[in-house]
One Martini backbone bead per residue (centre of mass of N, CA, C, O) as a GRO file, in nm:
protein
   90
    1MET     BB    1   0.099   0.034   0.018
    2TYR     BB    2   0.147   0.367  -0.004
    3VAL     BB    3   0.155   0.441   0.296
    4ASP     BB    4   0.382   0.244   0.375
    5LYS     BB    5   0.600   0.383   0.203
    6LEU     BB    6   0.591   0.650   0.357
    7VAL     BB    7   0.649   0.541   0.638
    8ASP     BB    8   0.932   0.432   0.561
    9GLN     BB    9   1.047   0.735   0.507
   10LEU     BB   10   1.050   0.861   0.799
   11GLN     BB   11   1.343   0.782   0.886
   12PHE     BB   12   1.464   1.047   0.722
   13PHE     BB   13   1.390   1.293   0.906
   14ASP     BB   14   1.675   1.259   1.081
   15GLU     BB   15   1.845   1.347   0.857
   16ARG     BB   16   2.177   1.544   0.835
   17GLU     BB   17   2.361   1.470   0.579
   18ASP     BB   18   2.140   1.381   0.366
   19GLU     BB   19   1.935   1.579   0.197
   20ALA     BB   20   1.765   1.381   0.024
   21LEU     BB   21   1.670   1.204   0.259
   22PHE     BB   22   1.529   1.421   0.418
   23PHE     BB   23   1.323   1.489   0.192
   24ALA     BB   24   1.188   1.218   0.197
   25GLY     BB   25   1.090   1.239   0.493
   26GLY     BB   26   0.949   1.518   0.480
   27THR     BB   27   0.750   1.454   0.253
   28ALA     BB   28   0.613   1.219   0.392
   29LYS     BB   29   0.514   1.371   0.642
   30TRP     BB   30   0.345   1.581   0.496
   31SER     BB   31   0.165   1.394   0.329
   32LEU     BB   32   0.039   1.243   0.564
   33ALA     BB   33  -0.077   1.488   0.711
   34SER     BB   34  -0.256   1.591   0.480
   35ASN     BB   35  -0.418   1.323   0.416
   36ALA     BB   36  -0.530   1.273   0.704
   37GLN     BB   37  -0.722   1.526   0.697
   38THR     BB   38  -0.887   1.442   0.426
   39TYR     BB   39  -0.857   1.112   0.474
   40PRO     BB   40  -0.977   0.867   0.671
   41ALA     BB   41  -0.836   0.618   0.540
   42VAL     BB   42  -0.550   0.724   0.575
   43ARG     BB   43  -0.550   0.759   0.877
   44SER     BB   44  -0.605   0.463   0.937
   45ALA     BB   45  -0.351   0.350   0.796
   46ILE     BB   46  -0.149   0.501   0.973
   47GLU     BB   47  -0.242   0.386   1.246
   48GLU     BB   48  -0.177   0.093   1.162
   49SER     BB   49   0.128   0.135   1.106
   50LYS     BB   50   0.206   0.221   1.394
   51LEU     BB   51   0.181  -0.067   1.529
   52LYS     BB   52   0.448  -0.174   1.345
   53ALA     BB   53   0.639   0.031   1.442
   54ASN     BB   54   0.879   0.195   1.555
   55LYS     BB   55   0.928   0.424   1.790
   56ARG     BB   56   1.009   0.668   1.611
   57THR     BB   57   0.781   0.637   1.406
   58GLN     BB   58   0.556   0.670   1.609
   59GLU     BB   59   0.632   0.962   1.682
   60LEU     BB   60   0.599   1.080   1.397
   61ILE     BB   61   0.303   1.004   1.365
   62THR     BB   62   0.190   1.155   1.603
   63ASP     BB   63   0.283   1.432   1.507
   64LEU     BB   64   0.138   1.442   1.224
   65LEU     BB   65  -0.154   1.395   1.344
   66THR     BB   66  -0.147   1.652   1.550
   67SER     BB   67  -0.015   1.899   1.375
   68GLY     BB   68   0.015   1.896   1.076
   69PRO     BB   69   0.124   2.036   0.776
   70ALA     BB   70   0.216   2.318   0.872
   71THR     BB   71   0.408   2.222   1.095
   72VAL     BB   72   0.582   2.040   0.923
   73LYS     BB   73   0.682   2.265   0.739
   74GLN     BB   74   0.823   2.425   0.964
   75GLN     BB   75   1.021   2.204   1.043
   76ILE     BB   76   1.163   2.184   0.772
   77VAL     BB   77   1.258   2.476   0.748
   78GLU     BB   78   1.427   2.474   1.010
   79ILE     BB   79   1.621   2.250   0.933
   80ILE     BB   80   1.735   2.380   0.682
   81ARG     BB   81   1.841   2.634   0.813
   82THR     BB   82   2.033   2.495   1.015
   83GLN     BB   83   2.203   2.340   0.803
   84LYS     BB   84   2.300   2.591   0.649
   85GLU     BB   85   2.430   2.746   0.889
   86SER     BB   86   2.634   2.494   0.945
   87GLY     BB   87   2.725   2.388   0.638
   88LYS     BB   88   2.592   2.108   0.539
   89TRP     BB   89   2.416   2.277   0.346
   90GLN     BB   90   2.341   2.474   0.046
   0.00000   0.00000   0.00000
């Protein structure tokens, strides 16, 4: 299922060395948050995936379900800013 593939990408949200991997995780988190608000079936599938996920992924799922896409976008922007200021990303 497509939702499971996105949930698998959440592990990269914590990536701080490889910018492309971080974007995979960040995009997945935002997409899941956005679609969970719009589509009850997607939210249900995400909640089901949470039961099988590791602890960190469960935390990320809880965050995206409670904070919503706007907050996730702010998190992404802040991480990018911090990484650029530290010289890790261009």
